[in-house]
N, C-alpha and C positions, 0 to 999 in steps of 0.2 A: 508411446509418451513414456518417459523416464519420471522416475521418481525422487528427483533432485531439483535445485531452483537454478536457473542462470544468474551469472554475475551479477546483471544489473537489479534484479529481485534481492539477492544476498544483500547488496549495498542497502537497499530500501529498509529491510529488516534491521540491519546493523546501525543504520543512521541514529542518531543521537539529538539530534536539533532538528526543527524544521527547515532551518537553511540546507542542511545536509540532505534532509528529504526531497525538497524542490530539487536540488541538484541531480537526483536521480533520474529526473523526467527531462525530456527534450523540450525546449524553447518553447513548442505550443502544445505540451501534453496536457491531458486531460485525467483529472480525479473525479470520480463520481462516489459519493458516498451520502448516506442517510437522504437520498433522492436529491440530493445537491450536486451540479458540476461546478467543478473548480478547472478553468482554463488557463493554462500558462504558467512558470514558475511562479510570479508573483502570488496569483489567487491560491495556488497551492501551497505555498509557504504560510499565507495567512489562516488558511484550512487548518494547516497542522501546528500553528501558533495556538489554535483553539482547543485542538487535541491535547497539545502540552499541558494545558490546564487541568485535564483530568487523570487521576491516580490509577493506573491500571496497570494488568499483568497480560502479555499475550504469548499464547503458546501455540507453536505450530502442531496440527493434528494430522495433515498429511498435504504433500506436494507433488507438483509434477511440471513438467514443460514438454512441449511438441515444437520444433521450430522457433517462431518469434512469439508464440502464447506461452502463457503458464498460468498454473492456479495453484492456490494455497487454501486450505482450510485452517481456520484459527478459533481458538476459544479465548476470548477478552473475558477477563475478571478485574473488578475495582469498583470505584466510587461512581457509579452512573446505574441509572434505573434500568432495569431488568437484566443486571449482573447476575450471573455470567451469562454471555452469548457467544454463540457459534457465528463466525462469518465466513463467506467464500470472497476470496480476492480473485480476479481475473485480469490478469497482464498482459499488455502487447507491448512488444518490443521494437524498437528501430534505431538502429545505430550506436548499439551498446547501451541504448538509455533505455527508460520506460517512456511509451509513448502515450500508453493508456492503463488506467486502473479502473476497476467498477468494483466496489464493495458491497456485498448484500447477505 
């Protein structure tokens, strides 16, 4: 495992809008966050529109990848209950895009 992130995950982190984030995923991509699963770009965009209403900062604590999987540990600080919180993002990649992310 290397301590870098693959390009699809870098694009995800750098994205500034819900649409840009959704475009980081395959057409049938899956995002699981707060025990809710969002399938396909339209649902992922809608999920991220809700996230965009929250004022927060994300700091990457560690990251790495091995083949078509990547892991990123982050600390989120902001205007939400339980702030700050440390989260683990587990990405699966396919065809230069994210096919799945699980956030726990």
